[in-house]
C-alpha positions in Angstrom: 47.5 10.3 -67.4 47.0 13.8 -66.0 47.7 16.5 -68.6 47.5 19.1 -65.9 47.5 18.0 -62.3 44.7 18.5 -59.8 44.3 21.9 -58.1 43.2 22.1 -54.5 41.5 25.3 -53.4 40.9 26.4 -49.9 39.5 29.5 -48.3 40.6 31.2 -45.1 38.8 34.3 -43.9 37.0 34.4 -47.3 40.3 34.7 -49.3 41.2 32.2 -52.0 44.6 30.6 -51.4 46.4 28.5 -54.0 49.6 26.6 -53.4 51.1 23.7 -51.6 51.1 23.0 -47.9 54.1 25.2 -47.7 52.2 28.2 -48.9 49.1 28.0 -46.8 46.7 25.2 -47.9 43.9 24.6 -45.5 41.8 21.5 -45.3 38.1 21.6 -44.5 36.8 18.6 -42.5 40.0 16.7 -43.4 39.2 16.5 -47.1 40.8 18.2 -50.1 38.5 20.2 -52.3 39.2 19.5 -56.0 38.5 22.1 -58.6 38.2 21.7 -62.4 40.1 24.9 -63.4 43.3 26.7 -62.5 44.6 30.3 -62.9 47.7 31.2 -64.9 49.0 33.9 -67.2 48.1 34.2 -70.9 51.4 35.9 -71.8 54.5 37.5 -70.3 54.4 40.8 -68.5 57.0 43.1 -66.9 57.2 46.0 -64.5 59.9 48.0 -62.6 60.2 49.3 -59.1 62.9 51.7 -57.9 64.2 52.3 -54.3 67.2 54.4 -53.3 68.8 54.1 -56.7 68.3 50.4 -57.1 66.2 49.2 -60.0 64.1 46.0 -59.7 62.8 44.9 -63.0 60.3 42.0 -62.8 59.4 39.6 -65.6 56.4 37.3 -65.3 56.0 34.3 -67.6 53.5 31.5 -68.1 55.5 28.2 -68.0 54.9 24.4 -68.2 58.3 22.9 -67.3 61.4 23.5 -65.2 63.4 23.4 -68.5 61.7 26.7 -69.4 62.8 28.2 -66.1 66.5 27.6 -66.8 66.3 29.1 -70.3 64.3 32.2 -69.3 66.7 32.9 -66.4 69.7 32.4 -68.6 68.1 34.8 -71.2 67.7 37.5 -68.6 71.3 37.0 -67.3 72.4 37.7 -70.9 70.0 40.6 -71.5 71.0 42.3 -68.2 74.6 41.2 -67.9 75.5 44.3 -65.9 72.9 43.7 -63.2 73.9 42.5 -59.7 71.2 39.8 -59.0 68.7 37.7 -61.0 66.3 36.4 -58.4 63.3 34.3 -59.2 60.5 32.0 -58.1 58.1 29.7 -59.8 55.2 27.4 -59.0 54.2 24.5 -61.3 51.3 22.1 -61.4 47.9 22.5 -59.8 48.8 20.3 -56.8 51.1 23.2 -55.8 54.0 21.1 -54.7 56.5 21.9 -57.4 58.1 25.3 -56.7 61.4 27.1 -56.1 62.5 30.4 -54.6 66.0 31.6 -55.5 67.7 34.5 -53.8 70.7 34.6 -56.1 73.1 36.0 -53.6 70.7 38.3 -51.7 70.3 37.6 -48.0 68.4 34.4 -47.4 64.6 34.8 -47.7 64.8 38.4 -48.9 64.1 37.9 -52.6 62.8 34.5 -53.8 60.3 34.0 -51.0 58.7 37.4 -51.5 58.4 36.7 -55.2 56.8 33.3 -54.6 54.5 34.9 -52.1 53.0 37.1 -54.8 52.5 34.2 -57.2 50.5 32.5 -54.4 48.7 35.7 -53.4 47.4 36.2 -56.9 46.2 32.5 -56.9 48.4 31.4 -59.8 50.3 28.4 -60.9 52.5 27.5 -63.9 54.1 30.9 -63.5 57.7 32.1 -63.2 58.8 35.6 -62.0 62.3 36.8 -62.5 63.4 40.1 -60.8 66.6 41.6 -62.0 68.3 44.0 -59.6 70.6 46.8 -60.6 72.4 48.0 -57.4 72.1 51.7 -56.8 74.8 52.1 -54.2 72.7 52.2 -51.1 72.1 49.1 -49.0 68.4 48.5 -48.4 68.6 45.9 -45.6 66.6 42.8 -45.4 63.2 44.5 -44.8 63.8 46.9 -47.7 64.8 44.0 -50.0 61.7 42.0 -49.1 59.5 45.1 -49.9 61.3 45.8 -53.2 61.2 42.2 -54.5 57.6 41.8 -53.4 56.5 45.1 -54.9 58.3 44.4 -58.3 56.7 41.0 -58.6 53.2 42.3 -57.6 53.4 45.1 -60.2 54.3 42.7 -63.0 51.4 40.5 -62.1 49.1 43.5 -62.0 49.9 44.3 -65.6 49.5 40.6 -66.7 46.4 39.0 -68.2 45.2 36.2 -66.0 43.3 33.3 -67.5 41.4 30.4 -66.1 42.1 27.1 -67.8 40.6 23.7 -67.6 42.4 21.0 -65.7 42.7 18.2 -68.2 43.4 14.5 -68.4 45.0 12.8 -71.3 43.8 9.4 -72.6 44.8 7.2 -75.5 42.2 5.7 -77.9 42.4 2.8 -80.3 39.7 1.8 -82.8 39.1 0.5 -86.2 38.8 3.1 -89.0 35.0 2.6 -89.4 34.6 3.6 -85.7 36.7 6.7 -86.0 33.8 9.1 -86.6 32.2 8.0 -83.3 35.4 8.5 -81.4 35.9 12.0 -82.8 32.2 12.9 -82.4 32.1 12.0 -78.7 35.4 13.9 -78.1 33.8 17.1 -79.6 30.6 16.6 -77.6 32.7 16.7 -74.4 35.0 19.6 -75.4 37.9 17.2 -75.6 40.9 18.1 -77.9 42.7 15.6 -80.1 46.4 16.4 -79.8 47.9 13.5 -81.8 46.6 10.9 -84.2 47.7 8.0 -86.3 44.9 7.2 -88.8 45.3 3.8 -90.5 43.1 0.7 -90.5 44.0 0.7 -86.8 43.4 4.3 -85.6 45.1 5.7 -82.5 44.2 9.1 -80.9 45.7 11.0 -78.0 42.9 13.1 -76.5 42.9 15.8 -73.7 39.6 15.9 -71.8 38.5 18.7 -69.4 38.5 17.2 -65.9 34.8 18.2 -65.5 33.8 16.1 -68.5 36.2 13.2 -68.0 33.9 10.5 -66.6 31.0 11.2 -69.0 33.3 11.2 -72.0 34.9 7.9 -71.1 31.4 6.4 -70.5 30.2 7.5 -73.9 33.2 5.9 -75.6 32.7 2.7 -73.7 29.1 2.5 -74.7 30.2 2.1 -78.3 31.9 -1.2 -77.4 34.3 -0.4 -80.3 36.8 2.0 -78.8 39.7 0.9 -76.5 40.8 3.4 -73.9 44.0 3.6 -72.0 45.1 6.3 -69.5 48.8 5.2 -69.7 49.5 5.1 -73.4 50.6 1.5 -73.3 48.2 -0.1 -75.8 49.8 -3.2 -77.2 49.2 -4.7 -80.6 47.1 -7.8 -80.5 
């Protein structure tokens, strides 16, 4: 089972582009290029942009699920209850296909899409950006709104700390207690992390393995002939 999904990286004119087909993926010789890492934020960040009296306050967050999106947007609606708009965009997963751009009452395509464009321009995923707008009394027009939301999002990302993380796969191990040390030792040798365990006479481990080390780690476990491996988590009792 994939713990973090695959990331496909393509280059056009020497610039790295990350995202789904909708955001500019390019295929070289008809094949996808698979990477072992992805870029996201290590912590939240914020910035503000002003134009003709309107304030655009951008909040950037690292996220893992759509449930987090709803909570964070609701939190900003409460924190800025006097604002006019709470526009946002996110991209999830390293396949780049899970995303949303929300204009929240602004003219279509003037807010959410420019925000999403900055997430993609910075080569990020598992990221949400919310831009809160306080209306200043002067209409900006669609071009002005696009510029404002794009700039606010970009400024928030410029202040954020970007980290590169391993793409991981999750596997489920089962072994007798005397073989537990071998299972753990091999995991450590391949920089794998044990995220859950049930240690009895019949031991069960849930392990996250960096994508780059996945095949070698599984091969080492199989060589022991004493460790059962499942990628689905459906190990049945004999």
